[in-house]
PyMOL Python script that loads the backbone (N, CA, C, O; Angstrom):
from pymol import cmd

cmd.read_pdbstr("""\
ATOM      1  N   MET A   1       1.002  -0.995  -0.143  1.00  0.00           N
ATOM      2  CA  MET A   1       0.135   0.035   0.221  1.00  0.00           C
ATOM      3  C   MET A   1       0.871   1.380  -0.063  1.00  0.00           C
ATOM      4  O   MET A   1       2.037   1.591   0.270  1.00  0.00           O
ATOM      5  N   LEU A   2       0.133   2.192  -0.658  1.00  0.00           N
ATOM      6  CA  LEU A   2       0.891   3.579  -0.970  1.00  0.00           C
ATOM      7  C   LEU A   2       0.515   4.553  -0.805  1.00  0.00           C
ATOM      8  O   LEU A   2      -0.070   5.173  -1.693  1.00  0.00           O
ATOM      9  N   VAL A   3       0.804   5.214   0.866  1.00  0.00           N
ATOM     10  CA  VAL A   3       0.324   6.429   1.505  1.00  0.00           C
ATOM     11  C   VAL A   3       1.468   7.604   1.165  1.00  0.00           C
ATOM     12  O   VAL A   3       2.691   7.679   1.050  1.00  0.00           O
ATOM     13  N   ASN A   4      -0.245   8.868   1.040  1.00  0.00           N
ATOM     14  CA  ASN A   4       0.892   9.820   1.013  1.00  0.00           C
ATOM     15  C   ASN A   4       1.367  10.252  -0.369  1.00  0.00           C
ATOM     16  O   ASN A   4       1.446  11.451  -0.637  1.00  0.00           O
ATOM     17  N   GLU A   5       1.826   8.887  -1.646  1.00  0.00           N
ATOM     18  CA  GLU A   5       2.725   8.779  -2.061  1.00  0.00           C
ATOM     19  C   GLU A   5       4.159   9.024  -1.733  1.00  0.00           C
ATOM     20  O   GLU A   5       5.010   9.599  -2.412  1.00  0.00           O
ATOM     21  N   THR A   6       4.261   8.445  -0.494  1.00  0.00           N
ATOM     22  CA  THR A   6       5.893   8.900   0.338  1.00  0.00           C
ATOM     23  C   THR A   6       5.885   7.579   1.044  1.00  0.00           C
ATOM     24  O   THR A   6       6.957   6.977   0.994  1.00  0.00           O
ATOM     25  N   ILE A   7       5.120   7.126   1.550  1.00  0.00           N
ATOM     26  CA  ILE A   7       4.907   5.843   2.503  1.00  0.00           C
ATOM     27  C   ILE A   7       4.668   4.583   2.361  1.00  0.00           C
ATOM     28  O   ILE A   7       3.545   4.088   2.455  1.00  0.00           O
ATOM     29  N   VAL A   8       5.870   3.872   2.088  1.00  0.00           N
ATOM     30  CA  VAL A   8       5.565   2.088   1.647  1.00  0.00           C
ATOM     31  C   VAL A   8       4.554   1.206   2.826  1.00  0.00           C
ATOM     32  O   VAL A   8       5.298   0.767   3.703  1.00  0.00           O
ATOM     33  N   VAL A   9       3.595   0.960   2.995  1.00  0.00           N
ATOM     34  CA  VAL A   9       2.995   0.280   4.093  1.00  0.00           C
ATOM     35  C   VAL A   9       2.916  -1.247   3.716  1.00  0.00           C
ATOM     36  O   VAL A   9       2.161  -1.497   2.777  1.00  0.00           O
ATOM     37  N   GLU A  10       3.516  -2.218   4.244  1.00  0.00           N
ATOM     38  CA  GLU A  10       3.255  -3.725   4.311  1.00  0.00           C
ATOM     39  C   GLU A  10       2.700  -4.374   5.349  1.00  0.00           C
ATOM     40  O   GLU A  10       3.252  -4.401   6.450  1.00  0.00           O
ATOM     41  N   LEU A  11       1.619  -4.928   5.118  1.00  0.00           N
ATOM     42  CA  LEU A  11       0.673  -5.411   6.460  1.00  0.00           C
ATOM     43  C   LEU A  11       1.121  -7.122   6.307  1.00  0.00           C
ATOM     44  O   LEU A  11       1.279  -7.768   5.271  1.00  0.00           O
ATOM     45  N   LYS A  12       1.244  -7.537   7.651  1.00  0.00           N
ATOM     46  CA  LYS A  12       1.485  -8.725   7.451  1.00  0.00           C
ATOM     47  C   LYS A  12       0.684  -9.517   8.870  1.00  0.00           C
ATOM     48  O   LYS A  12       0.382  -8.838   9.851  1.00  0.00           O
ATOM     49  N   ALA A  13       0.427 -10.883   8.814  1.00  0.00           N
ATOM     50  CA  ALA A  13      -0.170 -11.039   9.764  1.00  0.00           C
ATOM     51  C   ALA A  13       0.498 -12.319  10.304  1.00  0.00           C
ATOM     52  O   ALA A  13      -0.325 -13.199  10.556  1.00  0.00           O
ATOM     53  N   ILE A  14       1.734 -12.634  10.535  1.00  0.00           N
ATOM     54  CA  ILE A  14       2.359 -13.805  11.128  1.00  0.00           C
ATOM     55  C   ILE A  14       3.594 -13.999  12.285  1.00  0.00           C
ATOM     56  O   ILE A  14       4.187 -13.114  12.903  1.00  0.00           O
ATOM     57  N   ASP A  15       3.725 -15.104  12.338  1.00  0.00           N
ATOM     58  CA  ASP A  15       4.137 -15.390  14.267  1.00  0.00           C
ATOM     59  C   ASP A  15       5.296 -13.995  13.910  1.00  0.00           C
ATOM     60  O   ASP A  15       5.138 -13.035  14.665  1.00  0.00           O
ATOM     61  N   ASN A  16       6.280 -13.863  12.961  1.00  0.00           N
ATOM     62  CA  ASN A  16       7.526 -13.484  13.327  1.00  0.00           C
ATOM     63  C   ASN A  16       7.782 -12.551  11.943  1.00  0.00           C
ATOM     64  O   ASN A  16       7.472 -12.935  10.815  1.00  0.00           O
ATOM     65  N   ILE A  17       8.350 -11.374  12.220  1.00  0.00           N
ATOM     66  CA  ILE A  17       8.810 -10.282  11.070  1.00  0.00           C
ATOM     67  C   ILE A  17      10.415 -10.922  10.383  1.00  0.00           C
ATOM     68  O   ILE A  17      11.457 -10.646  10.977  1.00  0.00           O
ATOM     69  N   LEU A  18      10.430 -11.512   9.499  1.00  0.00           N
ATOM     70  CA  LEU A  18      11.959 -12.067   8.994  1.00  0.00           C
ATOM     71  C   LEU A  18      12.906 -11.300   8.328  1.00  0.00           C
ATOM     72  O   LEU A  18      12.499 -10.209   7.928  1.00  0.00           O
ATOM     73  N   PRO A  19      14.196 -11.621   8.082  1.00  0.00           N
ATOM     74  CA  PRO A  19      14.647 -10.794   7.331  1.00  0.00           C
ATOM     75  C   PRO A  19      14.118 -10.831   5.918  1.00  0.00           C
ATOM     76  O   PRO A  19      14.081  -9.757   5.318  1.00  0.00           O
ATOM     77  N   VAL A  20      13.727 -11.868   5.338  1.00  0.00           N
ATOM     78  CA  VAL A  20      12.931 -11.591   4.030  1.00  0.00           C
ATOM     79  C   VAL A  20      11.860 -10.773   3.935  1.00  0.00           C
ATOM     80  O   VAL A  20      11.584 -10.438   2.783  1.00  0.00           O
ATOM     81  N   HIS A  21      10.993 -10.240   5.023  1.00  0.00           N
ATOM     82  CA  HIS A  21       9.804  -9.512   5.171  1.00  0.00           C
ATOM     83  C   HIS A  21      10.786  -8.109   4.927  1.00  0.00           C
ATOM     84  O   HIS A  21      10.229  -7.349   4.135  1.00  0.00           O
ATOM     85  N   GLU A  22      11.927  -7.661   5.350  1.00  0.00           N
ATOM     86  CA  GLU A  22      12.292  -6.655   5.577  1.00  0.00           C
ATOM     87  C   GLU A  22      12.750  -6.397   4.252  1.00  0.00           C
ATOM     88  O   GLU A  22      12.324  -5.449   3.593  1.00  0.00           O
ATOM     89  N   ALA A  23      13.511  -7.119   3.882  1.00  0.00           N
ATOM     90  CA  ALA A  23      14.063  -6.974   2.686  1.00  0.00           C
ATOM     91  C   ALA A  23      12.995  -7.035   1.409  1.00  0.00           C
ATOM     92  O   ALA A  23      13.236  -6.394   0.386  1.00  0.00           O
ATOM     93  N   GLN A  24      11.829  -7.829   1.537  1.00  0.00           N
ATOM     94  CA  GLN A  24      10.442  -7.224   0.741  1.00  0.00           C
ATOM     95  C   GLN A  24       9.982  -6.100   0.901  1.00  0.00           C
ATOM     96  O   GLN A  24       9.183  -5.746   0.034  1.00  0.00           O
ATOM     97  N   ILE A  25      10.339  -4.936   2.237  1.00  0.00           N
ATOM     98  CA  ILE A  25       9.587  -3.859   1.730  1.00  0.00           C
ATOM     99  C   ILE A  25      11.013  -2.640   1.306  1.00  0.00           C
ATOM    100  O   ILE A  25      10.689  -1.561   0.810  1.00  0.00           O
ATOM    101  N   LEU A  26      12.138  -2.870   1.491  1.00  0.00           N
ATOM    102  CA  LEU A  26      13.057  -2.122   1.739  1.00  0.00           C
ATOM    103  C   LEU A  26      13.315  -2.362  -0.150  1.00  0.00           C
ATOM    104  O   LEU A  26      14.112  -1.597  -0.694  1.00  0.00           O
ATOM    105  N   THR A  27      12.602  -3.425  -0.998  1.00  0.00           N
ATOM    106  CA  THR A  27      13.061  -3.637  -2.143  1.00  0.00           C
ATOM    107  C   THR A  27      11.586  -2.729  -3.032  1.00  0.00           C
ATOM    108  O   THR A  27      11.716  -1.846  -3.879  1.00  0.00           O
ATOM    109  N   TYR A  28      10.693  -3.116  -2.672  1.00  0.00           N
ATOM    110  CA  TYR A  28       9.357  -1.996  -2.891  1.00  0.00           C
ATOM    111  C   TYR A  28       9.893  -0.671  -2.494  1.00  0.00           C
ATOM    112  O   TYR A  28       9.459   0.262  -3.169  1.00  0.00           O
ATOM    113  N   MET A  29      10.739  -0.371  -1.553  1.00  0.00           N
ATOM    114  CA  MET A  29      11.040   1.585  -1.589  1.00  0.00           C
ATOM    115  C   MET A  29      11.601   1.453  -2.474  1.00  0.00           C
ATOM    116  O   MET A  29      11.190   2.002  -3.497  1.00  0.00           O
ATOM    117  N   LYS A  30      12.741   0.708  -2.507  1.00  0.00           N
ATOM    118  CA  LYS A  30      13.751   0.899  -4.168  1.00  0.00           C
ATOM    119  C   LYS A  30      12.950   1.274  -5.318  1.00  0.00           C
ATOM    120  O   LYS A  30      12.942   2.406  -5.802  1.00  0.00           O
ATOM    121  N   LEU A  31      12.096   0.018  -5.850  1.00  0.00           N
ATOM    122  CA  LEU A  31      11.736   0.065  -7.015  1.00  0.00           C
ATOM    123  C   LEU A  31      10.903   1.407  -6.977  1.00  0.00           C
ATOM    124  O   LEU A  31      10.936   2.153  -7.956  1.00  0.00           O
ATOM    125  N   LEU A  32      10.346   1.644  -6.145  1.00  0.00           N
ATOM    126  CA  LEU A  32       9.241   2.801  -6.311  1.00  0.00           C
ATOM    127  C   LEU A  32       9.789   4.169  -6.062  1.00  0.00           C
ATOM    128  O   LEU A  32       9.216   5.149  -6.538  1.00  0.00           O
ATOM    129  N   GLU A  33      10.775   4.271  -5.405  1.00  0.00           N
ATOM    130  CA  GLU A  33      11.604   5.320  -5.350  1.00  0.00           C
ATOM    131  C   GLU A  33      10.988   6.004  -4.398  1.00  0.00           C
ATOM    132  O   GLU A  33      11.064   7.225  -4.528  1.00  0.00           O
ATOM    133  N   LYS A  34      10.272   5.517  -3.278  1.00  0.00           N
ATOM    134  CA  LYS A  34      10.022   6.250  -1.977  1.00  0.00           C
ATOM    135  C   LYS A  34      11.089   5.855  -0.466  1.00  0.00           C
ATOM    136  O   LYS A  34      11.805   4.919  -0.108  1.00  0.00           O
ATOM    137  N   PRO A  35      10.757   6.889  -0.046  1.00  0.00           N
ATOM    138  CA  PRO A  35      12.085   7.398   0.893  1.00  0.00           C
ATOM    139  C   PRO A  35      11.811   6.424   2.314  1.00  0.00           C
ATOM    140  O   PRO A  35      12.643   5.820   2.992  1.00  0.00           O
ATOM    141  N   GLN A  36      10.392   6.517   2.471  1.00  0.00           N
ATOM    142  CA  GLN A  36       9.709   5.526   4.183  1.00  0.00           C
ATOM    143  C   GLN A  36       9.103   4.676   3.941  1.00  0.00           C
ATOM    144  O   GLN A  36       8.364   4.854   2.973  1.00  0.00           O
ATOM    145  N   GLY A  37       9.048   3.564   4.493  1.00  0.00           N
ATOM    146  CA  GLY A  37       8.456   1.881   4.332  1.00  0.00           C
ATOM    147  C   GLY A  37       8.038   1.662   6.435  1.00  0.00           C
ATOM    148  O   GLY A  37       8.644   1.829   7.493  1.00  0.00           O
ATOM    149  N   LEU A  38       6.576   1.183   5.950  1.00  0.00           N
ATOM    150  CA  LEU A  38       6.117   0.384   7.471  1.00  0.00           C
ATOM    151  C   LEU A  38       5.611  -1.090   7.414  1.00  0.00           C
ATOM    152  O   LEU A  38       4.958  -1.479   6.446  1.00  0.00           O
ATOM    153  N   VAL A  39       5.840  -1.691   8.187  1.00  0.00           N
ATOM    154  CA  VAL A  39       5.743  -3.172   8.032  1.00  0.00           C
ATOM    155  C   VAL A  39       4.902  -3.372   9.239  1.00  0.00           C
ATOM    156  O   VAL A  39       5.514  -3.098  10.271  1.00  0.00           O
ATOM    157  N   ILE A  40       3.556  -3.809   9.432  1.00  0.00           N
ATOM    158  CA  ILE A  40       3.045  -3.886  10.260  1.00  0.00           C
ATOM    159  C   ILE A  40       2.406  -5.083  10.015  1.00  0.00           C
ATOM    160  O   ILE A  40       1.958  -5.477   8.938  1.00  0.00           O
ATOM    161  N   ASN A  41       2.393  -5.703  11.219  1.00  0.00           N
ATOM    162  CA  ASN A  41       1.869  -7.255  11.736  1.00  0.00           C
ATOM    163  C   ASN A  41       1.102  -7.088  12.615  1.00  0.00           C
ATOM    164  O   ASN A  41       1.282  -6.595  13.729  1.00  0.00           O
ATOM    165  N   PHE A  42       0.039  -7.571  12.059  1.00  0.00           N
ATOM    166  CA  PHE A  42      -1.078  -7.589  13.101  1.00  0.00           C
ATOM    167  C   PHE A  42      -1.448  -9.094  13.786  1.00  0.00           C
ATOM    168  O   PHE A  42      -2.611  -9.407  14.043  1.00  0.00           O
ATOM    169  N   PHE A  43      -0.456  -9.853  14.007  1.00  0.00           N
ATOM    170  CA  PHE A  43      -0.217 -10.929  14.358  1.00  0.00           C
ATOM    171  C   PHE A  43       0.329 -11.074  15.698  1.00  0.00           C
ATOM    172  O   PHE A  43       1.175 -11.862  16.121  1.00  0.00           O
ATOM    173  N   THR A  44      -0.730  -9.591  16.636  1.00  0.00           N
ATOM    174  CA  THR A  44       0.281  -9.474  18.411  1.00  0.00           C
ATOM    175  C   THR A  44      -0.615  -9.197  18.841  1.00  0.00           C
ATOM    176  O   THR A  44      -1.656  -9.367  18.207  1.00  0.00           O
ATOM    177  N   GLU A  45      -0.626  -8.677  20.035  1.00  0.00           N
ATOM    178  CA  GLU A  45      -1.206  -8.553  21.008  1.00  0.00           C
ATOM    179  C   GLU A  45      -1.553  -6.590  21.351  1.00  0.00           C
ATOM    180  O   GLU A  45      -2.501  -5.883  21.692  1.00  0.00           O
ATOM    181  N   ASN A  46      -0.086  -6.437  20.982  1.00  0.00           N
ATOM    182  CA  ASN A  46      -0.219  -4.721  20.928  1.00  0.00           C
ATOM    183  C   ASN A  46       0.308  -4.315  19.657  1.00  0.00           C
ATOM    184  O   ASN A  46       1.516  -4.463  19.473  1.00  0.00           O
ATOM    185  N   ILE A  47      -0.409  -3.825  18.749  1.00  0.00           N
ATOM    186  CA  ILE A  47       0.252  -3.084  17.519  1.00  0.00           C
ATOM    187  C   ILE A  47       1.435  -2.600  17.486  1.00  0.00           C
ATOM    188  O   ILE A  47       2.458  -2.941  16.892  1.00  0.00           O
ATOM    189  N   THR A  48       1.056  -1.349  18.544  1.00  0.00           N
ATOM    190  CA  THR A  48       2.616  -0.417  18.378  1.00  0.00           C
ATOM    191  C   THR A  48       3.619  -1.107  18.655  1.00  0.00           C
ATOM    192  O   THR A  48       4.593  -0.624  18.077  1.00  0.00           O
ATOM    193  N   LYS A  49       3.868  -1.943  19.211  1.00  0.00           N
ATOM    194  CA  LYS A  49       5.207  -3.069  19.618  1.00  0.00           C
ATOM    195  C   LYS A  49       5.469  -3.835  18.253  1.00  0.00           C
ATOM    196  O   LYS A  49       6.545  -4.379  18.006  1.00  0.00           O
ATOM    197  N   ALA A  50       4.219  -3.824  17.262  1.00  0.00           N
ATOM    198  CA  ALA A  50       4.419  -4.694  15.559  1.00  0.00           C
ATOM    199  C   ALA A  50       4.667  -3.691  14.842  1.00  0.00           C
ATOM    200  O   ALA A  50       4.618  -4.169  13.709  1.00  0.00           O
ATOM    201  N   LEU A  51       4.937  -2.453  14.722  1.00  0.00           N
ATOM    202  CA  LEU A  51       5.596  -1.508  13.839  1.00  0.00           C
ATOM    203  C   LEU A  51       6.965  -1.377  13.921  1.00  0.00           C
ATOM    204  O   LEU A  51       7.633  -1.154  14.931  1.00  0.00           O
ATOM    205  N   LYS A  52       7.497  -1.602  12.276  1.00  0.00           N
ATOM    206  CA  LYS A  52       8.561  -1.710  12.530  1.00  0.00           C
ATOM    207  C   LYS A  52       8.955  -0.005  10.920  1.00  0.00           C
ATOM    208  O   LYS A  52       8.573   0.006   9.750  1.00  0.00           O
ATOM    209  N   PRO A  53       9.359   0.512  11.287  1.00  0.00           N
ATOM    210  CA  PRO A  53       9.848   1.303  10.575  1.00  0.00           C
ATOM    211  C   PRO A  53      11.278   1.596   9.537  1.00  0.00           C
ATOM    212  O   PRO A  53      12.358   1.175   9.952  1.00  0.00           O
ATOM    213  N   PHE A  54      11.232   2.201   8.422  1.00  0.00           N
ATOM    214  CA  PHE A  54      11.845   1.859   7.297  1.00  0.00           C
ATOM    215  C   PHE A  54      12.633   3.281   6.615  1.00  0.00           C
ATOM    216  O   PHE A  54      11.945   4.299   6.538  1.00  0.00           O
ATOM    217  N   VAL A  55      13.637   3.312   6.277  1.00  0.00           N
ATOM    218  CA  VAL A  55      14.675   4.893   5.782  1.00  0.00           C
ATOM    219  C   VAL A  55      15.276   4.206   4.587  1.00  0.00           C
ATOM    220  O   VAL A  55      15.491   3.012   4.796  1.00  0.00           O
ATOM    221  N   ASN A  56      15.469   4.460   3.883  1.00  0.00           N
ATOM    222  CA  ASN A  56      16.711   4.599   2.582  1.00  0.00           C
ATOM    223  C   ASN A  56      16.833   5.554   2.231  1.00  0.00           C
ATOM    224  O   ASN A  56      16.020   6.422   2.549  1.00  0.00           O
ATOM    225  N   GLU A  57      18.039   5.868   1.311  1.00  0.00           N
ATOM    226  CA  GLU A  57      18.377   7.267   0.663  1.00  0.00           C
ATOM    227  C   GLU A  57      17.246   8.077  -0.051  1.00  0.00           C
ATOM    228  O   GLU A  57      17.847   8.861  -0.786  1.00  0.00           O
ATOM    229  N   TYR A  58      16.467   8.188  -0.132  1.00  0.00           N
ATOM    230  CA  TYR A  58      15.716   9.029  -1.064  1.00  0.00           C
ATOM    231  C   TYR A  58      14.906   9.635   0.336  1.00  0.00           C
ATOM    232  O   TYR A  58      14.084  10.532   0.149  1.00  0.00           O
ATOM    233  N   PHE A  59      15.083   9.269   1.373  1.00  0.00           N
ATOM    234  CA  PHE A  59      14.589  10.156   2.397  1.00  0.00           C
ATOM    235  C   PHE A  59      15.174  11.612   2.603  1.00  0.00           C
ATOM    236  O   PHE A  59      14.672  12.661   3.007  1.00  0.00           O
ATOM    237  N   ASN A  60      16.707  11.180   2.068  1.00  0.00           N
ATOM    238  CA  ASN A  60      17.347  12.455   2.031  1.00  0.00           C
ATOM    239  C   ASN A  60      16.817  13.959   1.423  1.00  0.00           C
ATOM    240  O   ASN A  60      16.914  15.149   1.723  1.00  0.00           O
ATOM    241  N   ALA A  61      16.192  13.111   0.368  1.00  0.00           N
ATOM    242  CA  ALA A  61      15.737  14.114  -0.693  1.00  0.00           C
ATOM    243  C   ALA A  61      14.321  14.783  -0.295  1.00  0.00           C
ATOM    244  O   ALA A  61      13.660  15.443  -1.096  1.00  0.00           O
ATOM    245  N   LEU A  62      13.968  14.549   0.939  1.00  0.00           N
ATOM    246  CA  LEU A  62      12.527  15.119   1.060  1.00  0.00           C
ATOM    247  C   LEU A  62      12.873  16.279   1.242  1.00  0.00           C
ATOM    248  O   LEU A  62      14.051  16.548   1.478  1.00  0.00           O
ATOM    249  N   PRO A  63      11.940  17.191   1.173  1.00  0.00           N
ATOM    250  CA  PRO A  63      12.269  18.832   1.261  1.00  0.00           C
ATOM    251  C   PRO A  63      12.171  19.513   3.356  1.00  0.00           C
ATOM    252  O   PRO A  63      11.606  18.794   4.180  1.00  0.00           O
ATOM    253  N   ASP A  64      12.568  20.364   3.622  1.00  0.00           N
ATOM    254  CA  ASP A  64      12.365  20.351   4.862  1.00  0.00           C
ATOM    255  C   ASP A  64      11.233  21.101   4.874  1.00  0.00           C
ATOM    256  O   ASP A  64      10.961  22.018   4.100  1.00  0.00           O
ATOM    257  N   GLU A  65      10.532  20.652   5.843  1.00  0.00           N
ATOM    258  CA  GLU A  65       9.216  21.554   6.301  1.00  0.00           C
ATOM    259  C   GLU A  65       8.816  22.218   7.787  1.00  0.00           C
ATOM    260  O   GLU A  65       7.776  22.864   7.915  1.00  0.00           O
TER     261      GLU A  65
END
""", "prot")
cmd.dss("prot")
cmd.show_as("cartoon", "prot")
cmd.util.cbc("prot")
cmd.orient("prot")
């Protein structure tokens, strides 16, 4: 899912986020040339602990607000 043309969001419902899932979001971010990514795992009791943010080299190109 792409939010605000800036953040790539990957939704999961799995026991654990594995390195392959991290590589997947980073690949999506690179292919779409987007600076931020977020993996959200819904298979948890506390959703705030199941969020994992990512940034890449495109983050430096964002304008200061």
